Phi, psi and omega in degrees: 000130177245132183216140173243138175248160178228150175313125188304321180295312180296325180295317180297314181294320179298318178296318179299314180295323177297314181294328176293316183287315189270316185262348178071029180294151183248002181293159171281163177300320180298318178293318182298311185284352178267359177277128183307326182293345181254007183262141172050042183295324184290314179291327177291325178291324178291321178069225188274347187297133178299126185302320183294343183269347181294134185309308179213131173235121176254170178241130180298326181289345175234056189295313182296315179296323179297317179296324178300312180294319182297317178296320179293320184290317184260358175059045172221159184267128179220137182255147179292134183212141181239131178212169178054044181261139176285100185288347178278355181266128188283330182234177182283350181233145174277145176244151181202168183284163185298324182294315179292322177301314179297321180297314180296316180295319178297325181275354183225045183296320181294320178293323179295318178294317178299314184295319179298320179293317181292327175302314179296318179297318182292319179300319177296316181294321180292324177296317178297316178300316182296333179271359179073025182255153177287143181272136177249121173285141179184167179196149167272126185247349179207137176214116179242190181293340182227004189212143172234142180215155179186202179211158179201143177208137174251111185289352177275355182213148177268359179283148177294144181284137176267129185244131175264121179270125182244136174239113182053048177069011178246130179291134180239340181193159171240128180230159176257139176274077183226017177272149182286131177243092182296333182289343179257350189300326183295341180268004178052060187283348186106163183053028179053027178090000180273072185230009184272156173220158177203158179209133177257121178285156182271007177206166178285138179281150174270162183296333182264006176291146178249128179246129174234139174245112190244134175294119191297319189274352180234344183080000000 
């Protein structure tokens, strides 16, 4: 699955301008962005699928970098190309007053949270790409007073991913992501769903303890 996201504010304004040009709508931007059908479109399109499990997510605001990572990941050559551009717009970004900006953000809170998370994921992925290392999809899905669990998969290899469990920056265990995750099986993640890992600590964790799960071979 390949997906590109766009800054939620810019996406709403772009859709509004498109509908004005193509469909001839007469609404104001404020009226348009207050309609439920135009809110949180990106997160609604993704639905229930775990974001970290999607094969590739690019960012329109980092289009060139996204194509670089995408070409490396899928091993094909693709050139940057621009079409369907609003030529009446002077810059690459739309500008608006603070009141309208707040209205759009208030109406697209889920998309704003999604975009912030994907930004972090992409920055991590681009750093791994820049170092020439394979990218590992993964997530921590449970953390209790005595246990951490998650999943990890490297699509460049059929071997289970080795995970280093860290407690307050100190290594405490090495585990393999080879447990069956029935909750992910419907998304066809690879390795027939045997991509889960878990670790039980030998004592109760404190509230200020920091837990990190690190891909052993790439950091």
